[in-house]
C-alpha positions as CSV (number, residue, x, y, z in Angstrom):
1,X,113.8,71.9,0.7
2,X,116.1,69.9,2.7
3,X,119.6,70.6,4.2
4,X,122.0,72.0,1.5
5,X,124.9,69.6,0.5
6,X,128.2,71.3,0.1
7,X,131.6,69.8,-1.3
8,X,134.8,71.7,-0.4
9,X,137.8,70.7,-2.6
10,X,140.5,72.8,-0.9
11,X,143.4,72.9,1.5
12,X,144.6,71.6,4.9
13,X,147.3,73.8,6.8
14,X,148.4,73.7,10.4
15,X,148.8,77.1,11.4
16,X,151.8,78.1,13.6
17,X,150.7,81.4,15.3
18,X,152.9,84.0,16.8
19,X,151.8,87.0,18.5
20,X,153.7,90.3,19.2
21,X,153.0,94.0,19.6
22,X,154.8,94.6,16.3
23,X,156.1,92.4,13.5
24,X,159.8,92.4,12.9
25,X,161.8,94.3,10.2
26,X,164.0,92.2,7.6
27,X,167.0,91.2,9.8
28,X,165.3,92.0,13.0
29,X,164.0,90.2,16.1
30,X,161.1,90.9,18.3
31,X,159.8,89.2,21.5
32,X,156.3,87.8,21.1
33,X,153.8,87.4,23.9
34,X,152.0,84.1,22.8
35,X,152.4,80.9,20.5
36,X,149.9,78.4,19.7
37,X,149.2,76.0,16.7
38,X,145.6,75.7,15.3
39,X,144.4,73.6,12.5
40,X,143.5,75.8,9.3
41,X,143.9,76.0,5.7
42,X,141.5,77.8,3.6
43,X,139.8,74.9,2.3
44,X,139.4,73.4,5.9
45,X,138.4,76.6,7.3
46,X,135.5,77.0,4.8
47,X,134.4,73.4,5.1
48,X,134.2,73.5,8.9
49,X,132.6,76.9,8.6
50,X,129.8,75.6,6.1
51,X,129.2,72.5,8.5
52,X,128.9,74.5,11.7
53,X,126.4,76.6,10.0
54,X,124.2,73.5,9.3
55,X,125.2,72.5,5.8
56,X,126.0,68.8,5.2
57,X,129.5,69.2,4.2
58,X,132.4,67.1,2.5
59,X,135.9,67.8,2.3
60,X,138.3,66.7,-0.5
61,X,141.8,67.3,0.1
62,X,145.2,66.0,1.1
63,X,147.1,65.8,4.3
64,X,150.5,64.1,5.1
65,X,150.9,60.9,7.0
66,X,152.0,62.9,10.1
67,X,150.6,64.1,13.4
68,X,149.5,67.6,11.7
69,X,147.6,65.5,9.5
70,X,146.0,63.2,11.7
71,X,145.0,66.3,13.8
72,X,143.7,68.0,10.9
73,X,141.2,65.3,10.0
74,X,140.0,65.0,13.6
75,X,139.4,68.5,13.8
76,X,137.2,68.3,10.8
77,X,135.4,65.1,11.9
78,X,134.8,66.9,15.4
79,X,132.8,69.8,13.4
80,X,130.8,67.3,11.5
81,X,132.7,67.1,8.1
82,X,132.9,64.3,6.1
83,X,136.6,63.3,5.5
84,X,136.0,60.0,3.6
85,X,137.6,61.8,0.5
86,X,140.5,63.1,2.0
87,X,143.6,61.4,0.6
88,X,147.0,60.9,2.8
89,X,150.1,61.6,1.0
90,X,153.1,59.3,1.6
91,X,155.4,61.6,-0.2
92,X,154.8,65.1,1.4
93,X,154.1,66.6,4.8
94,X,150.9,68.3,5.7
95,X,151.0,71.9,4.7
96,X,152.0,74.6,7.2
97,X,151.1,78.1,7.6
98,X,153.5,80.5,9.5
99,X,151.4,83.4,11.0
100,X,152.5,86.8,12.4
101,X,149.9,88.5,14.7
102,X,150.5,91.9,15.3
103,X,148.4,93.2,18.6
104,X,149.1,96.7,18.8
105,X,146.9,99.9,20.0
106,X,146.4,100.7,16.3
107,X,144.7,97.2,15.8
108,X,145.3,93.6,15.1
109,X,146.7,92.7,11.9
110,X,148.4,89.6,10.5
111,X,151.1,88.1,8.0
112,X,151.0,84.8,6.7
113,X,153.3,82.3,4.8
114,X,151.8,78.9,3.8
115,X,154.0,76.2,2.7
116,X,151.5,73.9,0.7
117,X,153.1,70.5,1.2
118,X,150.6,67.7,0.8
119,X,148.0,69.9,-0.6
120,X,150.1,70.0,-4.0
121,X,149.9,66.0,-4.1
122,X,146.1,66.1,-4.7
123,X,145.8,65.3,-8.4
124,X,142.7,65.4,-10.8
125,X,143.0,61.5,-10.9
126,X,142.2,61.6,-7.2
127,X,138.9,63.0,-8.0
128,X,137.9,60.9,-10.6
129,X,134.9,59.9,-8.4
130,X,133.4,63.2,-9.0
131,X,132.4,62.6,-12.6
132,X,129.5,60.7,-11.3
133,X,129.5,62.2,-7.7
134,X,129.4,65.9,-8.4
135,X,125.8,66.0,-9.1
136,X,124.6,65.3,-5.7
137,X,126.1,68.5,-4.4
138,X,124.3,71.9,-4.2
139,X,127.7,74.0,-4.3
140,X,131.4,73.3,-4.8
141,X,133.8,75.5,-3.0
142,X,137.5,76.0,-3.9
143,X,140.4,78.4,-3.2
144,X,144.0,78.8,-4.6
145,X,146.1,76.5,-2.3
146,X,146.0,73.5,-4.6
147,X,147.4,72.8,-7.9
148,X,145.8,75.0,-10.6
149,X,145.3,71.6,-12.7
150,X,143.2,70.0,-10.0
151,X,141.1,73.5,-9.4
152,X,140.4,73.7,-12.9
153,X,139.4,70.0,-13.7
154,X,136.8,70.2,-10.4
155,X,135.4,73.5,-11.7
156,X,134.7,72.0,-15.2
157,X,133.1,69.1,-14.0
158,X,130.9,71.0,-11.8
159,X,130.1,73.7,-14.3
160,X,129.3,70.8,-16.8
161,X,126.9,69.2,-14.3
162,X,125.1,72.6,-13.4
163,X,126.5,72.4,-9.8
164,X,127.3,76.1,-8.6
165,X,130.9,76.9,-8.2
166,X,132.3,79.3,-5.5
167,X,135.9,80.3,-6.1
168,X,137.7,82.0,-3.4
169,X,140.8,83.2,-5.3
170,X,143.4,83.4,-2.6
171,X,146.2,83.5,-2.3
172,X,146.2,85.7,-5.7
173,X,147.2,84.1,-8.7
174,X,146.6,84.3,-12.7
175,X,143.5,82.7,-13.8
176,X,142.4,81.2,-17.2
177,X,139.5,82.4,-18.8
178,X,138.4,79.0,-19.0
179,X,138.5,78.7,-15.3
180,X,136.4,82.1,-14.7
181,X,133.9,81.0,-17.2
182,X,133.1,77.9,-14.9
183,X,132.6,80.3,-11.9
184,X,129.3,81.1,-10.3
185,X,130.5,83.3,-7.4
186,X,134.0,84.8,-7.0
187,X,135.1,86.4,-3.8
188,X,138.3,88.1,-4.0
189,X,139.3,90.8,-1.4
190,X,140.3,94.3,-2.9
191,X,144.2,93.1,-3.7
192,X,143.2,90.1,-5.5
193,X,140.3,91.8,-7.3
194,X,142.9,94.5,-8.5
195,X,145.4,91.6,-9.7
196,X,142.7,89.7,-11.4
197,X,141.3,92.7,-13.1
198,X,144.6,94.2,-14.0
199,X,143.8,97.6,-12.0
200,X,145.7,99.3,-9.2
201,X,144.4,100.0,-5.7
202,X,145.0,103.5,-4.1
203,X,148.0,104.2,-2.1
204,X,146.2,102.6,1.1
205,X,145.3,99.2,-0.9
206,X,141.7,100.4,-1.4
207,X,139.4,100.4,-4.3
208,X,136.9,103.2,-4.9
209,X,133.1,102.5,-5.6
210,X,134.0,103.2,-9.4
211,X,136.9,101.1,-9.5
212,X,135.2,98.3,-7.7
213,X,132.8,98.4,-10.4
214,X,135.4,98.3,-13.2
215,X,137.2,95.6,-11.5
216,X,133.9,93.2,-11.3
217,X,132.8,94.2,-14.9
218,X,136.3,93.1,-16.3
219,X,135.8,89.9,-14.2
220,X,132.1,89.1,-15.5
221,X,133.2,89.7,-19.0
222,X,135.3,86.7,-18.7
223,X,132.2,84.5,-17.6
224,X,132.1,85.0,-14.0
225,X,128.2,85.4,-13.0
226,X,128.6,87.0,-9.4
227,X,131.5,89.2,-8.1
228,X,131.5,89.8,-4.2
229,X,134.7,92.0,-3.2
230,X,135.6,91.7,0.5
231,X,136.6,95.1,1.8
232,X,138.0,93.9,5.2
233,X,136.7,96.3,7.9
234,X,134.3,97.9,5.5
235,X,132.4,94.8,4.7
236,X,131.8,93.5,1.1
237,X,130.6,94.7,-2.2
238,X,128.2,92.9,-4.2
239,X,128.9,93.8,-7.8
240,X,126.3,93.3,-10.6
241,X,125.5,95.1,-13.8
242,X,123.2,97.4,-11.9
243,X,125.9,98.7,-9.9
244,X,127.9,98.3,-6.6
245,X,125.9,97.6,-3.1
246,X,128.0,97.8,0.1
247,X,127.1,95.3,2.9
248,X,128.6,96.8,6.0
249,X,130.9,95.1,8.3
250,X,129.5,94.1,11.5
251,X,131.7,96.1,14.1
252,X,133.1,94.0,17.1
253,X,134.6,95.5,20.2
254,X,136.6,92.5,21.1
255,X,138.6,91.9,17.8
256,X,141.6,89.4,18.6
257,X,142.7,87.7,15.3
258,X,141.7,88.4,11.9
259,X,143.0,85.0,10.7
260,X,140.4,83.1,8.7
261,X,137.6,85.9,8.8
262,X,137.5,85.7,5.0
263,X,137.0,81.8,5.1
264,X,134.4,82.4,7.6
265,X,132.8,84.9,5.1
266,X,132.8,82.3,2.3
267,X,131.7,79.6,4.6
268,X,128.6,81.6,5.9
269,X,127.6,82.8,2.2
270,X,127.8,79.5,0.7
271,X,125.7,77.8,3.2
272,X,123.2,80.7,3.0
273,X,122.8,80.8,-0.6
274,X,122.6,76.8,-0.8
275,X,119.7,77.1,1.9
276,X,117.6,79.2,-0.3
277,X,118.5,82.7,1.0
278,X,119.0,85.8,-1.5
279,X,122.3,87.3,-2.4
280,X,121.9,89.9,0.1
281,X,120.5,87.7,2.8
282,X,123.4,85.4,2.3
283,X,125.8,88.2,2.4
284,X,124.1,89.4,5.9
285,X,124.8,85.8,7.2
286,X,128.2,85.7,6.1
287,X,129.3,89.2,7.5
288,X,127.6,88.3,10.8
289,X,129.4,85.2,10.9
290,X,132.8,86.6,10.0
291,X,132.6,89.3,12.7
292,X,132.4,86.2,15.3
293,X,135.5,84.8,14.0
294,X,137.7,87.7,14.5
295,X,137.0,87.7,18.2
296,X,138.4,84.5,18.7
297,X,142.1,82.8,18.2
298,X,143.2,80.8,15.5
299,X,141.4,79.7,12.5
300,X,139.1,76.7,13.1
301,X,138.7,77.2,16.9
302,X,137.4,80.7,16.5
303,X,134.6,79.5,13.5
304,X,131.2,80.2,15.1
305,X,128.1,77.8,15.1
306,X,124.5,78.8,13.7
307,X,123.4,79.5,17.3
308,X,126.0,82.0,17.9
309,X,125.4,83.9,14.5
310,X,121.8,83.8,15.2
311,X,122.0,85.5,18.6
312,X,124.6,88.1,17.1
313,X,122.0,89.0,14.2
314,X,119.0,89.2,16.8
315,X,121.2,91.7,18.8
316,X,121.8,93.7,15.9
317,X,118.4,93.6,14.6
318,X,118.7,91.1,11.9
319,X,116.1,88.7,13.8
320,X,114.1,88.5,10.6
321,X,116.8,86.7,8.8
322,X,116.8,84.1,11.6
323,X,113.4,82.9,10.4
324,X,114.7,81.8,6.7
325,X,117.5,79.7,8.2
326,X,115.2,76.6,8.9
327,X,117.0,74.6,6.0
328,X,120.2,74.8,8.3
329,X,118.6,73.4,11.3
């Protein structure tokens, strides 16, 4: 098997990140201790992660004709992502994300507001080249930071061509049964899974194992083939008709910033499954990849390369999985 080829149709967002010991309440100002900008966006993050793990990765999306847009494209090119299908909008600016990092003795948490900007200028007509080109890919990855009609258009093209579709349903939004019927892999977090399935989380925003199974059953009844629910520091739940299998989180001692951890997980899983790993093997690759990401600052700057992930898996006694990653080298 040759290296897998992955297409990401998704968002570009320049992250504006402020860190403080606590985030402000409404009407309050707090003093922070750090500020930085970093290229990100769920689509760009997932594309870079897949590329850094060795997959041949193309990105389709839209940036503005501004300095943020130029910086975003350069960041992807530097990581080996093909950006020849990225549109430059003359009407809207590059998307931005306002990120608040609360770094306290209790742990590190974030809050994010995304202003999509040029991401919403990517239209189905900009992707008509996929009517013929879609068949050359082993996987199509999408999220929900684009217009829904664009997402649905690409999902249908991929599904009809027999190309697996990974949909990361974030930020949470209502999804049509038509879209869900085209999805091979759906990766919501607990909150997103509850919203999509019409099920409530507990007081702490968590789902019990029984509720996880019920939520997955609802989604699979709409045509989704595989449901993987990410559980934050608890890992991920692989939900099948046979039940729920928890893939534990890889604990790290130097957690700095959870931004892009979910995107790192998705990129890692898609690179692995496209390279021939089993579902459980691809999930192990994903959780180890995400574990390294939370130990860095920013989105794209914190995403690891394959050698880093292999080293962590060896350290955590998953060396046998390293021997199965030849299709990514």
